[in-house]
Every structure is written in structure tokens, then in C-alpha cells.
C-alpha positions as CSV (number, residue, x, y, z in Angstrom):
1,M,26.9,8.3,-7.5
2,T,23.3,9.7,-6.9
3,E,21.0,10.5,-9.6
4,S,18.7,13.6,-9.9
5,R,15.0,12.5,-9.1
6,V,12.0,14.4,-10.3
7,P,8.8,14.1,-8.3
8,R,5.4,13.7,-9.9
9,R,2.3,15.1,-8.3
10,R,-0.1,12.4,-7.2
11,R,-3.7,12.2,-6.1
12,F,-4.6,10.2,-2.9
13,L,-7.7,9.1,-1.2
14,V,-7.6,8.6,2.5
15,C,-9.9,8.0,5.4
16,E,-9.7,9.6,8.9
17,P,-9.1,7.2,11.7
18,R,-12.1,8.4,13.6
19,H,-13.1,4.8,14.5
20,F,-9.8,3.2,14.4
21,A,-9.4,0.3,16.8
22,V,-7.9,-3.3,17.0
23,Q,-11.0,-5.3,17.7
24,Y,-10.0,-8.6,16.0
25,A,-7.0,-10.3,14.8
26,I,-6.5,-11.1,11.2
27,N,-2.7,-10.7,10.9
28,P,0.2,-11.3,13.3
29,W,0.5,-7.7,14.2
30,M,-3.0,-7.5,15.6
31,R,-3.6,-7.9,19.4
32,P,-7.0,-6.8,20.6
33,D,-5.7,-6.8,24.1
34,V,-3.3,-4.0,23.3
35,P,-5.2,-0.7,23.4
36,V,-5.0,1.9,20.7
37,D,-4.5,5.6,21.3
38,V,-7.0,7.1,18.9
39,S,-6.0,10.6,19.6
40,L,-2.3,9.8,18.8
41,A,-3.5,7.8,15.7
42,Q,-5.4,10.9,14.5
43,K,-2.5,13.2,15.1
44,Q,-0.1,10.9,13.2
45,W,-2.6,10.5,10.4
46,R,-3.0,14.3,10.2
47,E,0.7,14.8,10.0
48,L,0.8,12.3,7.0
49,I,-1.8,14.2,5.2
50,D,-0.2,17.5,5.9
51,T,3.1,16.2,4.7
52,Y,1.5,15.0,1.4
53,R,0.0,18.4,0.8
54,A,3.2,20.2,1.6
55,H,4.9,18.2,-1.1
56,G,2.3,19.3,-3.7
57,H,0.0,16.3,-3.7
58,T,-3.8,16.4,-3.9
59,V,-5.6,14.5,-1.0
60,H,-9.3,13.5,-1.2
61,T,-11.1,12.0,1.8
62,V,-13.9,9.5,2.3
63,E,-16.0,9.8,5.3
64,P,-15.4,7.0,7.9
65,V,-18.2,4.6,9.0
66,P,-18.7,3.6,12.7
67,G,-18.0,-0.2,13.1
68,L,-15.4,-0.3,10.5
69,P,-12.2,0.1,12.4
70,D,-9.8,-0.8,9.5
71,M,-11.4,1.7,7.0
72,V,-8.5,3.9,7.6
73,F,-6.5,1.6,5.4
74,A,-7.7,3.1,2.2
75,A,-5.2,1.3,0.0
76,N,-7.1,-2.0,0.5
77,A,-10.4,-0.7,-0.9
78,A,-9.4,-0.7,-4.6
79,V,-6.6,-0.4,-7.2
80,V,-7.1,2.5,-9.8
81,V,-5.2,2.4,-13.1
82,G,-5.9,4.6,-16.0
83,G,-9.1,5.9,-14.5
84,R,-10.4,2.2,-14.1
85,V,-11.4,1.2,-10.6
86,F,-10.9,-2.4,-9.7
87,G,-12.6,-2.8,-6.3
88,S,-12.1,-5.1,-3.3
89,L,-13.6,-8.4,-1.9
90,F,-12.0,-8.7,1.4
91,K,-11.1,-12.0,2.8
92,A,-12.0,-11.3,6.4
93,P,-15.8,-10.9,6.9
94,E,-15.1,-8.1,9.4
95,R,-13.7,-5.9,6.5
96,R,-16.1,-6.7,3.6
97,P,-18.5,-3.9,4.4
98,E,-15.6,-1.4,3.8
99,S,-16.0,-1.9,0.0
100,V,-19.4,-0.1,0.0
101,P,-18.4,3.4,1.1
102,Y,-15.3,3.4,-1.2
103,D,-17.3,2.3,-4.1
104,T,-19.9,4.9,-3.4
105,W,-17.1,7.7,-3.2
106,F,-15.7,6.5,-6.5
107,K,-18.9,6.4,-8.3
108,S,-19.9,9.9,-6.9
109,A,-16.5,11.1,-8.4
110,G,-17.7,9.8,-11.8
111,Y,-15.8,6.6,-11.9
112,D,-17.0,3.1,-12.9
113,V,-16.3,0.4,-10.3
114,Y,-15.6,-3.2,-11.2
115,R,-16.9,-5.6,-8.5
116,P,-14.5,-8.6,-8.4
117,E,-15.8,-12.2,-7.9
118,S,-12.5,-13.4,-6.3
119,V,-10.9,-12.4,-3.0
120,C,-8.7,-9.3,-3.5
121,E,-7.6,-6.4,-1.4
122,G,-7.0,-3.5,-3.7
123,E,-3.5,-1.9,-3.4
124,G,-2.6,-4.0,-0.5
125,D,-1.8,-6.8,-3.2
126,F,-1.9,-5.0,-6.5
127,V,1.0,-2.7,-7.0
128,P,1.1,-0.8,-10.3
129,A,4.6,-0.6,-11.6
130,G,4.7,1.0,-14.9
131,R,4.2,-1.4,-17.8
132,W,2.7,-4.1,-15.4
133,I,1.1,-4.7,-12.2
134,L,2.8,-6.7,-9.5
135,A,0.3,-8.8,-7.6
136,G,0.7,-10.5,-4.3
137,T,-1.0,-13.8,-3.2
138,G,-0.5,-16.3,-0.5
139,F,-2.5,-14.9,2.4
140,R,-5.3,-12.6,1.1
141,T,-5.7,-12.0,-2.6
142,T,-6.1,-15.1,-4.8
143,R,-4.7,-15.9,-8.1
144,E,-8.1,-15.9,-9.7
145,A,-8.3,-12.3,-8.8
146,H,-5.0,-11.5,-10.7
147,H,-6.7,-12.8,-13.8
148,E,-9.7,-10.6,-13.1
149,A,-7.6,-7.6,-12.7
150,Q,-5.7,-8.3,-15.9
151,E,-8.8,-8.7,-17.9
152,Y,-10.5,-5.5,-16.5
153,L,-7.5,-3.2,-16.4
154,G,-5.9,-4.4,-19.6
155,V,-2.4,-4.5,-18.0
156,P,-0.1,-7.4,-17.6
157,V,-0.2,-8.8,-13.9
158,I,2.8,-10.5,-12.6
159,G,1.9,-12.8,-9.7
160,L,4.2,-13.1,-6.6
161,T,3.9,-15.5,-3.7
162,L,4.2,-14.1,-0.1
163,V,5.3,-16.7,2.5
164,D,5.9,-14.8,5.7
165,P,2.6,-14.0,7.7
166,Y,4.2,-10.7,8.9
167,F,4.2,-9.6,5.4
168,Y,0.6,-10.6,4.5
169,H,0.0,-8.0,1.8
170,L,2.5,-7.2,-1.0
171,D,2.6,-3.4,-0.1
172,T,4.2,-4.6,3.3
173,A,7.1,-6.2,1.4
174,L,7.5,-4.1,-1.6
175,F,7.1,-0.6,-3.0
176,V,7.5,1.2,-6.2
177,L,10.2,3.8,-6.6
178,D,9.7,4.7,-10.3
179,D,6.6,3.9,-12.3
180,E,7.7,4.9,-15.7
181,G,8.4,2.0,-18.1
182,E,10.0,-0.9,-16.1
183,G,10.9,1.6,-13.2
184,N,12.4,0.3,-10.0
185,I,11.3,-1.0,-6.6
186,A,12.5,-1.5,-3.1
187,Y,11.7,-4.8,-1.4
188,Y,12.5,-7.5,1.1
189,P,13.4,-10.7,-0.7
190,E,12.8,-13.1,2.2
191,A,9.0,-12.2,2.2
192,F,8.7,-14.1,-1.1
193,S,8.7,-17.7,-2.3
194,P,12.1,-18.8,-4.1
195,G,10.5,-18.6,-7.5
196,S,9.0,-15.1,-6.9
197,R,12.4,-14.0,-5.7
198,E,13.9,-15.0,-9.0
199,V,11.3,-13.2,-10.9
200,L,11.9,-9.9,-8.8
201,A,15.6,-10.3,-9.4
202,R,15.2,-10.6,-13.2
203,L,12.7,-7.7,-13.5
204,Y,14.6,-5.4,-11.0
205,P,18.4,-6.1,-11.1
206,D,19.0,-2.7,-9.4
207,A,16.3,-2.8,-6.8
208,V,16.9,-1.5,-3.3
209,I,17.0,-4.4,-1.0
210,A,15.6,-3.9,2.5
211,T,16.7,-5.9,5.6
212,R,14.1,-7.7,7.8
213,E,14.6,-5.1,10.5
214,D,13.6,-2.3,8.2
215,A,10.7,-4.5,6.8
216,M,9.4,-5.1,10.4
217,A,9.5,-1.4,10.9
218,F,7.1,-1.0,8.0
219,G,9.8,0.6,6.0
220,L,8.4,-1.1,2.8
221,N,4.9,0.2,3.5
222,S,6.0,3.5,2.0
223,V,4.9,6.0,-0.7
224,C,7.3,7.4,-3.2
225,D,6.4,10.3,-5.8
226,G,9.6,9.6,-7.8
227,R,11.8,11.7,-5.6
228,H,10.4,11.9,-2.0
229,V,9.8,8.6,-0.1
230,F,7.4,9.0,2.7
231,I,8.8,6.4,5.0
232,S,8.7,5.0,8.6
233,P,11.3,6.9,10.7
234,K,12.6,3.5,12.2
235,A,13.6,2.1,8.7
236,T,16.9,3.9,9.0
237,A,19.1,1.5,7.0
238,L,16.6,1.6,4.1
239,A,16.3,5.3,4.3
240,G,20.1,5.6,3.9
241,R,20.2,3.2,0.9
242,L,17.4,5.3,-0.8
243,A,19.4,8.4,-0.1
244,D,22.3,7.1,-1.6
245,R,20.2,6.6,-4.9
246,G,19.2,10.1,-4.9
247,Y,15.8,9.8,-3.3
248,V,14.8,12.0,-0.4
249,P,13.4,10.2,2.6
250,V,10.6,11.9,4.5
251,P,10.1,10.2,7.7
252,V,6.4,10.2,9.0
253,D,5.5,8.3,12.1
254,L,2.5,6.1,11.9
255,S,3.5,3.7,14.7
256,E,0.0,3.6,16.2
257,F,-1.2,2.0,13.0
258,H,1.4,-0.6,13.1
259,K,-0.6,-2.3,16.0
260,A,-3.2,-3.1,13.2
261,G,-0.5,-4.2,10.7
262,G,-0.6,-1.0,8.6
263,G,1.5,2.0,7.8
264,I,1.9,4.8,5.4
265,K,0.9,3.0,2.2
266,C,-1.8,1.2,3.8
267,C,-3.4,4.5,4.8
268,T,-3.0,5.8,1.1
269,Q,-5.0,4.9,-1.9
270,E,-3.6,6.3,-5.1
271,I,-6.0,7.6,-7.9
272,R,-4.3,7.1,-11.2
273,S,-6.5,8.8,-13.8
């Protein structure tokens, strides 16, 4: 039996892939010898933005900077909860300069920005989930950053250990379906350590479980507004499970970005005021 789902309008921050490329390898998806079709990437990105707006969401843009090919992955720049901006300190030296233009955008919009001392990569590893924040570690964001985020944001942080390098960020292995109260999630269990799998099973006994095939198709790098799930078109089994639960899958193809290890959520920073 399906349930009636109600969408909530969101505010997103994105960055045009004007300078998108795969120039280095910092995750298993990245192969600098495989060319990127920038024209196709821009077309796919524009389709995502148009789709968000068609569903009633507000989209802001930050100006891309030459020499920062991964700046399109706006989610990694910060996590915003209750109008508080917890910035990023990227692990890879190639990405560290991305923090500056994003911090500048937030400050110009009237936000205070916290500069972390520990390695952390924004919504890549911090996933706000109602009463708490789910936080990934194992490949990028450190546990020390989990503590910093909890102190600054004033929200309980639940640490989860990632063990599969293909799912190097939490947002490649899990996304939030409902963010009211305890809410619910969709995730791929095998991306997590045994203890973290037990934690997720306790917190979310009714979670939507994804297969490895759907996870490898970036099906969990999705964005949900409470009703619509903006999802990779190749994650067909997961889309079916979501539809059975009363969600409306909205396929958006960002396959060109998969070459850099990113997808829909990676390109989408949510501003939670």
C-alpha cells in the first residue's frame, strides 16, 4: 500500500560545469585518460536545474572558477543547517581552493561561515536527517570533523564508516527521503562497516534498500523533496521500490558527471535556512 507524499520547496545552490573535466584521480571513478564531453555535461546540468525549477524549487548559482574542474560538485562545499554554514576543508589539495568562492557566496548572501580545522567535505559526508546528522568517514571526512560539526551546528551527529572506495562519500551510498523527525532513508548496506549497518538498521527499520547495481548507477546520489526523487535513470530497481512507497521518481541523466564520481546530489547544495 502506497502513502501520499507531500513535497516541500527547497533552496539549492549549484555551479555551472563550464570548466568541468577529469584532470586527476582522487576516487575509483576518475580516469584522466577518458575524455569528458563538456557540451553534453552542460546540457545534462541544465536539464537538472530546469527540472528543479519545474518542481517549484529555488536555484541559486555560484560563478565557476577556471582551474577548478570539480567545483560543479556544489554539495561538497558546505553543509547548511538552520542557516548555519559549516564549510569544507577538502582532503585532496586539488580541491581545497574550491572553498573560497563558495564561502564568498554564502557571506555575500548574509551567512556566517565556519571554517573547519579537520578534513571534511560538506554534504558529501554530512547528511542532515531530521533530528540528527548522518556523517560519513573512512575515505574523506574525519571523525574529528564530526565533532566540530556537532559543536557548531548544535545537532547530534551520528558517525558511519564507509568501507567501499566506490562509495567514498556518504551521499553516494545513502540519501534522505523524509527529513521530519526521524524520517527515513534509502541506502546500500554493503557500503558500510558491520557496526554502521547495525546502526542504520536500528535507526531506519523501514529504509528503502538499494542493490549494488543501483548504487553503482549513482541511484543513491539522489535528491528527494519529500515526494519527488530526482534520480539516475539507470537505477531502475530502486526507482521501482521508491514508487511502491508512494514516491515519484524523476529521472535525470547526469552520466557525464559519473566519470568524476558524481551525480545529481553531488551537483546540489541545499540551503536550509
